[in-house]
Structure formats: structure tokens, C-alpha cells
C-alpha positions as a Markdown table, in Angstrom:
| # | Residue | x | y | z |
|---|---|---|---|---|
| 1 | Met | 10.9 | -104.0 | 40.1 |
| 2 | Thr | 14.7 | -103.2 | 39.8 |
| 3 | Asp | 16.9 | -106.3 | 40.0 |
| 4 | Arg | 18.4 | -106.6 | 43.4 |
| 5 | Lys | 22.0 | -106.9 | 41.9 |
| 6 | Asn | 21.5 | -103.4 | 40.4 |
| 7 | Glu | 20.5 | -101.8 | 43.7 |
| 8 | Ala | 23.0 | -99.8 | 45.7 |
| 9 | Lys | 24.0 | -99.5 | 49.2 |
| 10 | Val | 23.4 | -95.9 | 50.5 |
| 11 | Asn | 24.8 | -94.3 | 53.6 |
| 12 | Ile | 22.4 | -92.0 | 55.3 |
| 13 | Ala | 23.2 | -89.6 | 58.2 |
| 14 | Leu | 20.7 | -88.3 | 60.8 |
| 15 | Val | 21.6 | -85.0 | 62.2 |
| 16 | Gln | 20.2 | -85.0 | 65.8 |
| 17 | Met | 21.0 | -81.7 | 67.4 |
| 18 | Ser | 19.9 | -79.2 | 70.0 |
| 19 | Cys | 18.8 | -75.6 | 68.9 |
| 20 | Thr | 19.3 | -72.1 | 70.2 |
| 21 | Ala | 16.7 | -69.4 | 69.7 |
| 22 | Glu | 19.1 | -67.5 | 67.4 |
| 23 | Lys | 18.9 | -68.8 | 63.8 |
| 24 | Gly | 22.6 | -68.2 | 62.8 |
| 25 | Pro | 24.3 | -70.7 | 65.1 |
| 26 | Asn | 21.7 | -73.4 | 64.3 |
| 27 | Val | 22.4 | -73.0 | 60.5 |
| 28 | Ala | 26.1 | -73.0 | 61.1 |
| 29 | Lys | 25.9 | -76.1 | 63.2 |
| 30 | Ala | 23.9 | -77.9 | 60.6 |
| 31 | Val | 26.3 | -76.9 | 57.8 |
| 32 | Arg | 29.2 | -78.2 | 59.9 |
| 33 | Arg | 27.4 | -81.5 | 60.7 |
| 34 | Ile | 26.7 | -82.0 | 56.9 |
| 35 | Gly | 30.4 | -81.6 | 56.2 |
| 36 | Glu | 31.3 | -84.0 | 59.0 |
| 37 | Ala | 28.8 | -86.5 | 57.9 |
| 38 | Ala | 30.0 | -86.4 | 54.3 |
| 39 | Ala | 33.6 | -86.9 | 55.5 |
| 40 | Ala | 32.5 | -90.0 | 57.3 |
| 41 | Gly | 30.9 | -91.5 | 54.2 |
| 42 | Ala | 27.4 | -90.2 | 54.1 |
| 43 | Gln | 25.5 | -89.8 | 50.9 |
| 44 | Ile | 22.2 | -88.6 | 52.1 |
| 45 | Val | 22.0 | -86.3 | 55.1 |
| 46 | Ser | 18.7 | -85.5 | 57.0 |
| 47 | Leu | 18.2 | -82.5 | 59.3 |
| 48 | Gln | 15.5 | -82.4 | 61.9 |
| 49 | Glu | 12.2 | -80.5 | 61.6 |
| 50 | Leu | 12.6 | -76.7 | 61.7 |
| 51 | Phe | 16.2 | -76.9 | 62.5 |
| 52 | Pro | 17.1 | -73.2 | 62.0 |
| 53 | Gly | 15.5 | -72.3 | 65.4 |
| 54 | His | 13.6 | -73.2 | 68.5 |
| 55 | Tyr | 10.4 | -75.1 | 67.7 |
| 56 | Pro | 8.0 | -72.1 | 67.3 |
| 57 | Cys | 4.6 | -73.6 | 68.1 |
| 58 | Gln | 4.5 | -73.9 | 71.8 |
| 59 | Ser | 2.3 | -70.8 | 71.9 |
| 60 | Glu | 0.2 | -68.8 | 69.4 |
| 61 | Asp | 2.4 | -65.8 | 69.0 |
| 62 | His | 2.2 | -63.6 | 65.9 |
| 63 | Gly | 5.8 | -62.4 | 66.5 |
| 64 | Arg | 7.0 | -65.9 | 65.6 |
| 65 | Phe | 6.1 | -65.4 | 61.8 |
| 66 | Ala | 9.1 | -63.1 | 61.7 |
| 67 | Glu | 11.3 | -66.3 | 61.8 |
| 68 | Ala | 9.9 | -67.6 | 58.6 |
| 69 | Glu | 11.8 | -67.2 | 55.3 |
| 70 | Pro | 11.0 | -67.6 | 51.6 |
| 71 | Ile | 12.4 | -70.6 | 49.8 |
| 72 | Pro | 15.0 | -69.9 | 48.5 |
| 73 | Gly | 16.2 | -67.8 | 51.4 |
| 74 | Pro | 19.2 | -67.4 | 53.6 |
| 75 | Ala | 18.8 | -70.6 | 55.6 |
| 76 | Ser | 17.9 | -72.8 | 52.6 |
| 77 | Glu | 20.6 | -71.3 | 50.5 |
| 78 | Ala | 23.3 | -72.2 | 53.1 |
| 79 | Ile | 22.1 | -75.8 | 53.2 |
| 80 | Ala | 22.0 | -75.9 | 49.4 |
| 81 | Ala | 25.6 | -74.6 | 49.3 |
| 82 | Ala | 26.7 | -77.3 | 51.8 |
| 83 | Ala | 25.1 | -80.0 | 49.8 |
| 84 | Lys | 27.1 | -78.8 | 46.7 |
| 85 | Lys | 30.3 | -78.3 | 48.6 |
| 86 | His | 30.4 | -81.8 | 50.0 |
| 87 | Gly | 28.5 | -83.7 | 47.2 |
| 88 | Val | 25.7 | -85.0 | 49.3 |
| 89 | Val | 22.0 | -85.0 | 49.2 |
| 90 | Val | 20.5 | -83.0 | 52.0 |
| 91 | Val | 16.9 | -83.0 | 53.4 |
| 92 | Gly | 16.3 | -79.6 | 55.2 |
| 93 | Ser | 13.1 | -78.6 | 57.0 |
| 94 | Phe | 12.1 | -74.9 | 57.0 |
| 95 | Phe | 9.4 | -72.4 | 58.2 |
| 96 | Glu | 8.4 | -71.2 | 54.8 |
| 97 | Arg | 7.0 | -67.8 | 54.1 |
| 98 | Arg | 5.3 | -68.4 | 50.7 |
| 99 | Ala | 3.4 | -65.2 | 50.5 |
| 100 | Pro | 2.1 | -62.6 | 53.0 |
| 101 | Gly | -0.2 | -64.4 | 55.4 |
| 102 | Leu | 0.6 | -67.9 | 53.9 |
| 103 | Tyr | 3.1 | -70.1 | 55.7 |
| 104 | His | 4.1 | -73.7 | 55.5 |
| 105 | Asn | 6.2 | -76.3 | 57.3 |
| 106 | Thr | 8.3 | -77.3 | 54.4 |
| 107 | Ala | 10.9 | -79.8 | 53.7 |
| 108 | Val | 13.4 | -79.3 | 50.7 |
| 109 | Val | 15.5 | -82.0 | 49.2 |
| 110 | Phe | 18.8 | -80.6 | 47.9 |
| 111 | Asp | 20.7 | -82.9 | 45.3 |
| 112 | Ala | 24.4 | -83.5 | 45.5 |
| 113 | Asp | 25.0 | -80.5 | 43.1 |
| 114 | Gly | 23.1 | -78.1 | 45.3 |
| 115 | Ser | 20.1 | -77.9 | 43.1 |
| 116 | Thr | 16.5 | -78.3 | 44.5 |
| 117 | Ala | 15.4 | -81.9 | 43.7 |
| 118 | Gly | 12.1 | -81.5 | 45.2 |
| 119 | Met | 9.9 | -79.9 | 48.0 |
| 120 | Tyr | 7.2 | -81.4 | 50.3 |
| 121 | Arg | 4.9 | -79.2 | 52.4 |
| 122 | Lys | 3.7 | -80.9 | 55.6 |
| 123 | Met | 0.2 | -82.2 | 55.0 |
| 124 | His | -1.1 | -83.2 | 58.5 |
| 125 | Ile | -1.1 | -80.1 | 60.8 |
| 126 | Pro | -1.5 | -80.8 | 64.6 |
| 127 | Asp | -3.2 | -78.7 | 67.1 |
| 128 | Asp | -2.2 | -80.1 | 70.5 |
| 129 | Pro | -1.0 | -78.5 | 73.8 |
| 130 | Tyr | 2.4 | -76.9 | 73.0 |
| 131 | Phe | 2.2 | -78.0 | 69.3 |
| 132 | Tyr | -0.2 | -75.3 | 68.0 |
| 133 | Glu | 0.9 | -75.7 | 64.4 |
| 134 | Lys | -2.6 | -74.9 | 62.9 |
| 135 | Phe | -2.0 | -71.3 | 64.1 |
| 136 | Tyr | 1.2 | -71.1 | 61.9 |
| 137 | Phe | 1.0 | -73.5 | 59.0 |
| 138 | Thr | -1.2 | -73.9 | 56.0 |
| 139 | Pro | -1.6 | -77.7 | 55.0 |
| 140 | Gly | 0.6 | -78.7 | 52.2 |
| 141 | Asp | -0.7 | -78.7 | 48.6 |
| 142 | Leu | 2.2 | -80.7 | 46.9 |
| 143 | Gly | 0.8 | -84.1 | 47.7 |
| 144 | Phe | 2.7 | -87.2 | 48.7 |
| 145 | Lys | 5.4 | -88.0 | 46.4 |
| 146 | Ser | 9.0 | -89.3 | 45.9 |
| 147 | Ile | 12.0 | -87.4 | 44.7 |
| 148 | Asp | 14.8 | -88.5 | 42.4 |
| 149 | Thr | 18.3 | -87.8 | 43.8 |
| 150 | Lys | 21.8 | -88.8 | 42.8 |
| 151 | Phe | 21.8 | -91.5 | 45.4 |
| 152 | Gly | 18.3 | -92.9 | 45.0 |
| 153 | Arg | 14.6 | -92.1 | 45.1 |
| 154 | Ile | 13.5 | -90.9 | 48.5 |
| 155 | Gly | 10.3 | -89.6 | 50.1 |
| 156 | Val | 9.9 | -87.1 | 52.8 |
| 157 | Cys | 7.0 | -86.6 | 55.3 |
| 158 | Val | 7.3 | -84.3 | 58.4 |
| 159 | Cys | 6.6 | -85.2 | 62.1 |
| 160 | Trp | 2.9 | -85.4 | 62.5 |
| 161 | Asp | 2.6 | -87.1 | 59.1 |
| 162 | Gln | 4.3 | -90.1 | 60.7 |
| 163 | Trp | 1.2 | -91.2 | 62.4 |
| 164 | Tyr | -0.7 | -91.7 | 59.2 |
| 165 | Pro | -0.3 | -95.0 | 57.2 |
| 166 | Glu | -1.9 | -93.4 | 54.1 |
| 167 | Ala | 0.9 | -90.8 | 53.9 |
| 168 | Ala | 3.6 | -93.5 | 54.1 |
| 169 | Arg | 1.8 | -95.7 | 51.6 |
| 170 | Leu | 1.2 | -93.1 | 49.0 |
| 171 | Thr | 4.8 | -92.0 | 49.3 |
| 172 | Ala | 6.0 | -95.5 | 48.9 |
| 173 | Leu | 3.7 | -96.2 | 46.0 |
| 174 | Ser | 5.3 | -93.3 | 44.1 |
| 175 | Gly | 8.7 | -95.1 | 44.3 |
| 176 | Ala | 10.5 | -93.9 | 47.3 |
| 177 | Arg | 13.1 | -96.3 | 48.6 |
| 178 | Ile | 13.7 | -94.5 | 51.9 |
| 179 | Leu | 11.1 | -92.5 | 53.7 |
| 180 | Phe | 12.6 | -89.6 | 55.9 |
| 181 | Tyr | 10.7 | -88.1 | 58.7 |
| 182 | Pro | 12.2 | -84.8 | 59.9 |
| 183 | Thr | 10.7 | -84.6 | 63.5 |
| 184 | Ala | 10.3 | -82.2 | 66.5 |
| 185 | Ile | 8.7 | -84.4 | 69.2 |
| 186 | Gly | 9.2 | -84.4 | 72.9 |
| 187 | Trp | 7.8 | -85.0 | 76.4 |
| 188 | Gln | 5.9 | -82.5 | 78.6 |
| 189 | Ala | 7.5 | -82.6 | 82.0 |
| 190 | Pro | 4.3 | -83.3 | 84.0 |
| 191 | Glu | 3.5 | -86.3 | 81.7 |
| 192 | Lys | 6.9 | -87.8 | 81.3 |
| 193 | Ala | 7.0 | -90.1 | 84.4 |
| 194 | Val | 3.7 | -91.7 | 83.7 |
| 195 | Tyr | 3.4 | -91.6 | 79.9 |
| 196 | Gly | 6.9 | -91.0 | 78.6 |
| 197 | Ala | 7.9 | -94.6 | 77.7 |
| 198 | Ser | 4.7 | -95.4 | 76.1 |
| 199 | Gln | 4.6 | -92.2 | 74.0 |
| 200 | His | 8.1 | -92.9 | 72.7 |
| 201 | Asp | 7.4 | -96.5 | 72.0 |
| 202 | Ala | 4.1 | -95.7 | 70.0 |
| 203 | Trp | 6.1 | -93.1 | 68.0 |
| 204 | Glu | 8.8 | -95.6 | 67.0 |
| 205 | Thr | 6.4 | -98.5 | 66.6 |
| 206 | Met | 4.2 | -96.6 | 64.2 |
| 207 | Met | 7.0 | -95.7 | 61.8 |
| 208 | Arg | 8.6 | -99.3 | 62.0 |
| 209 | Ser | 5.1 | -100.4 | 60.8 |
| 210 | His | 5.4 | -98.1 | 57.8 |
| 211 | Ala | 8.7 | -99.9 | 57.0 |
| 212 | Ile | 7.1 | -103.3 | 57.2 |
| 213 | Ala | 3.8 | -102.5 | 55.3 |
| 214 | Asn | 5.5 | -100.9 | 52.5 |
| 215 | Gly | 8.8 | -102.8 | 52.3 |
| 216 | Val | 10.9 | -99.6 | 52.6 |
| 217 | Phe | 13.6 | -98.0 | 54.8 |
| 218 | Val | 12.4 | -95.5 | 57.2 |
| 219 | Ala | 14.5 | -92.8 | 58.9 |
| 220 | Ala | 13.2 | -90.6 | 61.6 |
| 221 | Val | 15.5 | -87.7 | 62.8 |
| 222 | Asn | 14.4 | -85.8 | 65.9 |
| 223 | Arg | 16.0 | -83.0 | 67.9 |
| 224 | Val | 17.2 | -83.1 | 71.6 |
| 225 | Gly | 17.3 | -80.6 | 74.4 |
| 226 | Thr | 14.7 | -78.7 | 76.3 |
| 227 | Glu | 12.8 | -75.8 | 74.9 |
| 228 | Gly | 10.1 | -74.2 | 77.1 |
| 229 | Val | 8.0 | -77.0 | 78.5 |
| 230 | Leu | 9.1 | -79.6 | 75.9 |
| 231 | Glu | 12.0 | -82.1 | 76.4 |
| 232 | Phe | 12.7 | -83.4 | 72.9 |
| 233 | Trp | 13.4 | -87.1 | 73.1 |
| 234 | Gly | 15.9 | -87.6 | 70.3 |
| 235 | Ala | 16.1 | -91.3 | 69.6 |
| 236 | Ser | 16.4 | -90.8 | 65.9 |
| 237 | Phe | 16.4 | -94.1 | 64.2 |
| 238 | Val | 16.5 | -96.1 | 60.9 |
| 239 | Ala | 14.4 | -99.2 | 60.3 |
| 240 | Asp | 14.8 | -101.7 | 57.5 |
| 241 | Pro | 12.0 | -103.1 | 55.3 |
| 242 | Tyr | 11.4 | -105.7 | 57.9 |
| 243 | Gly | 10.9 | -103.2 | 60.5 |
| 244 | Asn | 14.2 | -104.1 | 62.3 |
| 245 | Leu | 16.0 | -101.2 | 64.0 |
| 246 | Ile | 19.4 | -100.9 | 62.5 |
| 247 | His | 20.1 | -97.7 | 64.5 |
| 248 | Arg | 18.7 | -95.7 | 67.3 |
| 249 | Ser | 20.3 | -92.7 | 68.7 |
| 250 | Thr | 20.2 | -91.6 | 72.5 |
| 251 | His | 17.5 | -89.6 | 74.0 |
| 252 | Asp | 19.6 | -86.7 | 75.1 |
| 253 | Lys | 22.8 | -86.3 | 73.1 |
| 254 | Glu | 23.6 | -84.6 | 69.9 |
| 255 | Glu | 24.7 | -87.4 | 67.3 |
| 256 | Thr | 25.3 | -87.8 | 63.6 |
| 257 | Pro | 25.1 | -91.4 | 63.0 |
| 258 | Ile | 25.9 | -92.9 | 59.6 |
| 259 | Val | 23.7 | -95.8 | 58.7 |
| 260 | Glu | 24.1 | -98.1 | 55.7 |
| 261 | Cys | 20.9 | -98.9 | 53.9 |
| 262 | Asp | 21.1 | -101.9 | 51.3 |
| 263 | Leu | 18.4 | -101.0 | 48.9 |
| 264 | Gly | 18.5 | -104.5 | 47.5 |
| 265 | Leu | 16.8 | -105.7 | 50.6 |
| 266 | Ile | 13.5 | -103.9 | 49.4 |
| 267 | Asp | 12.9 | -106.4 | 46.6 |
| 268 | Val | 13.8 | -109.4 | 48.9 |
| 269 | Ala | 11.2 | -108.1 | 51.6 |
| 270 | Arg | 8.5 | -107.4 | 49.1 |
| 271 | Thr | 8.7 | -110.8 | 47.3 |
| 272 | His | 8.7 | -112.6 | 50.7 |
| 273 | Trp | 6.0 | -110.4 | 52.3 |
| 274 | Pro | 4.1 | -109.3 | 49.2 |
| 275 | Phe | 1.8 | -106.8 | 50.8 |
| 276 | Leu | 1.8 | -104.5 | 47.9 |
| 277 | Arg | 0.9 | -107.3 | 45.5 |
| 278 | Asp | -2.2 | -108.4 | 47.6 |
| 279 | Arg | -3.7 | -105.1 | 48.2 |
| 280 | Arg | -7.4 | -105.0 | 47.2 |
| 281 | Ile | -7.3 | -101.6 | 45.6 |
| 282 | Asp | -10.9 | -102.2 | 44.3 |
| 283 | Ala | -12.3 | -102.3 | 47.8 |
| 284 | Tyr | -10.7 | -99.3 | 49.5 |
| 285 | Gly | -12.9 | -96.4 | 48.3 |
| 286 | Asp | -14.3 | -95.7 | 51.7 |
| 287 | Leu | -10.8 | -94.5 | 52.8 |
| 288 | Thr | -11.7 | -91.1 | 51.3 |
| 289 | Lys | -14.5 | -90.8 | 53.9 |
| 290 | Arg | -14.1 | -89.1 | 57.3 |
| 291 | Phe | -16.0 | -91.9 | 59.0 |
| 292 | Ile | -18.2 | -94.8 | 57.8 |
| 293 | Asp | -21.6 | -94.3 | 59.4 |
């Protein structure tokens, strides 16, 4: 464990924005927001899930595959250039065309020199009403891992991954100090009045629990605006290693908050709440089973 005195304070930015159907304006907006965040002191900037366009998975439409790009491709190259220009680490989320007929929901971490520090392909793929991701995305094959950057070791999971404690645990065990969750989640209009508050609360509570259980910072960045039947609920947030909210954005406005994360708090939290120390790793074999009959 690194001595707390040698741990840095890191400023992270969450780019919460609305999107248009056309790719160009979204990429240009993201590039502009990266520059603004860097000018305000950000060192790591996270974009939301699939930021270059509208969320594509509200229907099963073969035409939407045309929106995908290889990595590197025009959208990812624009974000890499912004990272290099402004000297910041950027987490970008892309609809990746890996090969003909093979597509992923992929996050790329660009280091402060514009190089690719690492990639993560979304592992958990939902198939819910208006979130028909299994039609589009092959489950990731890069595993859960952390990525070294100029401003610290981070981990990235994507949206539906945020409901799985195993994903957060494995990413934290690989050394991540901050877990980023690029997200596209929202309310369906017929359900919002009855279930909206509890849906949002469950989403936030689940990720705050990852922060507590693993003694890490957690940053979730969501989109805003209405696309089709989905009203994206924003509320991007950062939780500290005790699960305390140190920032929460609004539900309906574009924002780019800058949030300071004192990485020295990780050692303090883990030595006072030694959950990693007391894990019974000899007794968890059944976690690899679908169900214990």
C-alpha cells in the first residue's frame, strides 16, 4: 500500500451532456468540454456512454450498425487529439466496429499525451425494453482491469456493469484508485411517476456501495435530454471511499463539474474499514456458478 503522504490529489471532470442524432456536433461538443475542463483544472475527464450519437439501442435496427467506427477512427482520434492538446487523461466511450459483424461497446482511456493507455470492452450486456444492447454488442473479452495514466491508476466499467459487485471488486483488486462508469440510463415516461425516484436511488446506491466495499472513488457520468422514449436522468456523481457523495449533478442540465479526489483517503478508509484484508478468498469458489442448487 502506497504511503498516504505520497498520494496525490486528482481533479476529475464529468462531461454530462445531451446528444444529437448527428455525430459531428456531439464530438465537437465533447472536444470543447474537454478543453474547458482542462482550463478549469481537470486532470482526468470522463465522457458519458456512447457520447458520439443518440443512444442506439432503443430498437433492433440493422441500420444503426453504420454508426459504429473502428478504433482508432474519426471520433476516437478527435478525443485523443484533445487529450494531447490539453494535457489531460480522457475516458471516451465508443460504438466499436472491431470486424465485419463484430461490434463492442468500448471505453478507451487516452493518456495526457494522446496515446491509448488502455481499453475496456463492456462485459455485461443488457436486453431490456429500449435497452436492446444484445442485438448490437458482443460481450467484452479484455476482462476487468485497471489502467495506468499520468494522473493515477484508474478503472473503467460501462453502464450495466455498474450493477455487478464482482466487476467493481475485480477492477479495484487490479489496483484502480478511481472507478469510472460512463453511463446512458434514463426513465421511460410511463414509469417515471411511480418508479422514477426509486430507480435513480437504486442506481446511485449500488455504485456508492462499490466505493465503500472496495475503498475507492467512484465516478458515474450520465447523459441528459430526451431521446425517443427515454429521458436520461443525468445526476452524474462522485463518491469517496466511504461512499459519501462529494458531487451530484442535476437531472436535466448539461454540466462539467470538476471534483477533487484525495487519493490518500483510500489508505485511510481501507485501514479503518479493512474489507479487503478480511475477505475469505478460500470460501468464494461458488461465485463462479450461475446458481447454487
